[in-house]
C-alpha positions as CSV (number, residue, x, y, z in Angstrom):
1,X,5.3,-15.1,-6.9
2,X,6.2,-11.9,-4.7
3,X,7.8,-11.3,-8.5
4,X,5.0,-11.5,-10.3
5,X,2.5,-9.8,-7.6
6,X,5.9,-6.9,-8.4
7,X,5.2,-7.0,-11.6
8,X,1.5,-6.6,-11.3
9,X,1.3,-3.9,-9.1
10,X,4.0,-2.0,-11.0
11,X,2.6,-1.5,-13.9
12,X,4.6,0.5,-16.1
13,X,2.6,3.8,-16.3
14,X,6.0,5.7,-17.4
15,X,4.9,4.7,-20.5
16,X,0.9,6.8,-20.8
17,X,2.7,10.0,-22.0
18,X,1.1,13.2,-21.2
19,X,-0.9,13.3,-24.2
20,X,-3.3,10.9,-23.0
21,X,-3.4,11.5,-19.1
22,X,-4.1,15.5,-20.5
23,X,-7.2,13.5,-22.9
24,X,-8.7,11.9,-19.2
25,X,-8.1,15.4,-18.2
26,X,-10.2,16.9,-20.5
27,X,-12.7,14.7,-20.4
28,X,-13.6,15.2,-16.9
29,X,-11.2,12.1,-14.5
30,X,-9.8,12.5,-12.0
31,X,-9.2,13.1,-8.1
32,X,-7.5,15.6,-6.2
33,X,-6.8,13.5,-2.8
34,X,-8.9,14.8,-1.1
35,X,-11.0,16.0,-4.0
36,X,-14.4,14.9,-4.1
37,X,-16.4,14.8,-7.2
38,X,-19.1,13.7,-9.2
39,X,-20.8,12.9,-12.7
40,X,-22.5,11.4,-15.4
41,X,-20.2,8.4,-16.7
42,X,-19.7,9.3,-20.8
43,X,-18.8,7.9,-23.7
44,X,-15.8,9.4,-23.2
45,X,-15.5,7.6,-19.7
46,X,-16.5,3.9,-21.2
47,X,-13.4,4.8,-24.1
48,X,-11.1,5.5,-21.8
49,X,-11.9,2.7,-19.5
50,X,-11.7,-0.1,-23.0
51,X,-8.0,1.7,-23.6
52,X,-6.7,1.7,-20.3
53,X,-8.3,-2.1,-19.3
54,X,-6.5,-3.2,-22.9
55,X,-2.6,-1.2,-21.7
56,X,-2.9,-2.6,-18.6
57,X,-3.7,-6.1,-20.1
58,X,-0.8,-5.8,-23.5
59,X,1.6,-4.4,-20.2
60,X,1.3,-7.9,-18.1
61,X,-0.3,-10.4,-21.1
62,X,1.7,-13.5,-19.8
63,X,0.3,-13.1,-16.3
64,X,-3.0,-11.1,-17.1
65,X,-5.7,-13.7,-17.8
66,X,-8.0,-10.6,-18.4
67,X,-9.5,-6.6,-18.0
68,X,-13.0,-5.4,-17.6
69,X,-13.6,-2.0,-16.3
70,X,-16.5,-2.5,-13.5
71,X,-18.6,0.0,-11.5
72,X,-20.4,3.4,-11.4
73,X,-17.9,4.7,-14.2
74,X,-18.6,1.6,-16.1
75,X,-22.6,2.2,-16.8
76,X,-23.2,4.7,-18.7
77,X,-25.5,8.1,-17.5
78,X,-24.7,6.6,-14.1
79,X,-23.8,9.5,-11.2
80,X,-20.4,8.3,-9.8
81,X,-16.4,9.7,-8.5
82,X,-14.7,10.3,-12.6
83,X,-12.7,7.6,-11.2
84,X,-12.2,3.8,-13.5
85,X,-12.0,0.4,-11.7
86,X,-10.5,-2.5,-13.3
87,X,-10.9,-6.0,-12.8
88,X,-7.7,-7.7,-13.7
89,X,-7.4,-12.0,-13.8
90,X,-4.7,-12.9,-13.0
91,X,-2.8,-16.6,-14.5
92,X,-2.4,-18.8,-12.5
93,X,1.7,-18.7,-10.8
94,X,2.9,-21.5,-10.1
95,X,5.1,-21.1,-7.0
96,X,8.6,-22.1,-6.7
97,X,9.9,-24.1,-3.5
98,X,12.4,-23.0,-1.3
């Protein structure tokens, strides 16, 4: 189970190229660690959240049963921090016997 958990935690963000990251920045997504900024959720944010959820699902397909965009940034027009929150449902993982 530890190996499966490590795979979930290490999503392989290196496969997200700079064009994708630039797109996120261009629509106002992302914060520096010490920054606090609020904005209204836009259709661009919702589309990027869906794209990100699909990416996570594809990368972890055997381990993940579903991915949902959640939180304030998942509601169009709501005031929120410019970050995407994902809820990831894991499939049942059978623990190895020691």
